[in-house]
C-alpha positions in Angstrom: 122.1 149.5 -32.7 119.0 150.3 -34.3 117.4 146.8 -33.4 118.1 147.8 -29.5 116.5 151.5 -30.2 113.4 149.7 -31.3 113.3 147.3 -28.5 113.8 150.1 -26.0 110.8 152.0 -27.7 108.6 149.2 -28.1 109.3 148.5 -24.2 108.6 152.3 -23.3 105.5 151.9 -25.0 104.2 149.1 -23.3 105.2 150.2 -20.0 103.8 153.5 -20.0 100.5 152.4 -21.7 97.5 153.3 -19.5 96.1 150.2 -17.7 92.6 150.9 -17.3 90.8 147.9 -17.9 93.0 146.1 -14.9 92.2 148.9 -12.6 88.4 148.9 -13.2 88.2 145.1 -13.0 90.2 145.6 -9.4 87.9 148.1 -8.3 84.7 146.3 -9.2 86.3 143.1 -7.3 86.9 145.3 -4.2 83.2 146.7 -4.1 82.0 143.0 -4.1 83.3 142.3 -0.7 81.0 142.8 2.1 82.3 144.4 5.0 81.3 141.7 7.6 82.7 138.5 8.0 80.9 135.6 5.9 82.8 132.6 7.6 80.4 130.1 8.4 80.7 128.7 12.0 80.2 124.8 12.3 78.2 124.1 15.5 80.9 121.7 16.9 83.6 124.2 16.2 85.5 125.8 19.1 84.0 129.5 18.1 80.3 128.3 18.3 78.0 129.1 21.0 75.9 126.3 22.6 72.0 126.3 22.7 72.2 127.1 26.4 74.5 129.9 26.3 72.4 131.5 23.6 69.4 130.8 25.9 71.2 132.7 28.9 72.1 135.5 26.3 68.5 135.8 25.2 67.0 135.9 28.7 69.4 138.5 30.1 68.0 140.9 27.3 65.9 143.8 28.7 62.9 142.9 26.2 62.9 139.3 27.8 63.2 140.8 31.3 60.6 143.4 30.5 57.9 140.6 29.0 58.6 138.5 32.2 57.7 141.2 34.4 54.5 142.1 32.4 53.6 138.3 32.6 54.0 138.3 36.2 51.9 141.4 36.9 49.3 139.9 34.8 49.3 136.9 36.9 49.1 138.6 40.0 46.1 140.7 38.5 44.2 137.6 37.6 44.7 136.1 41.1 43.3 139.4 42.7 40.5 139.4 40.2 39.8 135.5 41.2 39.9 136.4 44.9 37.3 139.0 44.3 35.2 137.0 42.6 35.1 134.1 45.4 34.7 136.8 47.9 31.4 138.1 45.8 30.3 134.5 45.5 30.6 133.8 49.4 28.9 137.0 50.2 26.1 136.2 47.8 26.0 132.6 49.4 25.6 134.1 52.7 23.1 136.3 51.7 20.7 133.7 50.1 21.3 131.7 53.1 20.4 134.4 55.6 17.4 135.3 53.4 16.6 131.3 53.4 16.9 131.3 57.4 14.7 134.6 57.6 11.8 133.0 55.4 11.9 129.6 57.7 11.7 131.5 60.4 8.7 133.4 59.0 6.9 130.3 57.3 7.5 128.8 61.0 5.8 131.7 63.0 3.0 131.8 60.0 2.1 128.1 60.3 1.0 128.1 64.1 -1.0 130.9 63.7 -3.3 129.0 60.9 -3.0 125.7 63.2 -4.5 127.9 66.4 -7.0 129.6 64.3 -8.3 126.2 63.2 -8.2 124.8 66.5 -10.3 127.6 67.7 -12.9 127.0 64.6 -13.3 123.5 65.7 -13.9 124.1 69.5 
């Protein structure tokens, strides 16, 4: 009987002792787990997204759509500037042609006068 009591006391001591070392180890293991899924998805697996689908997702974002609108507006502005430059060049060209025609008319009207005065001198 004294051996049985000794075994019971030993059993109580080991069962009621504090297990702080095990608890701290468990707590530190739990904090090391990130709150998100870290499983890698293979590009050929069932859950992987293809390049085409990823591109469609990117193209549907608001930021991408806004950048497309800005590019479109910029292209329209460049076209308007190009048209304005062409019109300005056409006006300048027409003006220079008009000035050249007027100068030609003046030179033609001035040439016969000296020729007529020379004829009078020779007469």
